[in-house]
N, C-alpha and C positions, 0 to 999 in steps of 0.2 A: 506493497499499498505505501501509496508518494504524501507528499503532501498536505496538494491541496484535493486527496479527497478527504486524508483526514479533518481538515479543518470547514469540507462539507458537514463530513456527519459530526464533528462536535459544534458545529454550527444549528446543525438542527434540531440535537441532544438541552440546546442552549433554548430553543424555543418552543421547551415542552410545555414550559415558565406561563407560556401567555395564552396553555388550553389553563390553569390550574384557574390563569387573571378570568378567564372569562366564566369557572366558574362558582368564585367567587361575587365576582361584577350581578350574575347570576340569583345566585341564594341571598344578596344583596339586596336588590332592587325583589325580588317578588317575595319578601320578607314583612317589606317599606308597602309595596301598594294589597301588602294579606292586611296588615297592621292602619291603615290607613282605609282603611276598607271597611274595617270595622271598627272604629272611633278617630270620625275625623278630626274631633274636637283635640285631639295629639296632637296633630300633626305636624305642628311648631317643634314641640319636642323629640319628635321623634327624626324629621327630617335631615336636623346639621349632625347630628350622628351616622346614619346611612352613605349621606353624600363624604362624610370625615373615610368611614369604610371602604368606598366605594376609590377614595380615591389612593389608599395603601393600597387595594388590590389593584388597583394598571398599574400605582410603581411599580411594583415587584414583577409585572408583564413588565412595563415600558426594560427592568434593570434584566432579564432574561431578554428582552432582546437585542440592547445598548452588548449585553455580554457578546451575543451570540456575532453581532455585528464586532465587533474585535479579533474573533475570533477568525470570521472573512475575510476581516483587509490588514491586520503584520500578522 
């Protein structure tokens, strides 16, 4: 196996973090919609932590993508 193919395999494995981020974001927003549908008066209390959770879940996916780009282009 040469270096180019090893880089491609490593970048593909680093992109597995994007799958986890997608699942996490889906779970966060499904819980958000469900909780707001059950109790609309609590939207202000629920929305801020949900958006914070979204940002943290998205950050893990972006970190995985950055690692994949570093593997590919260095």
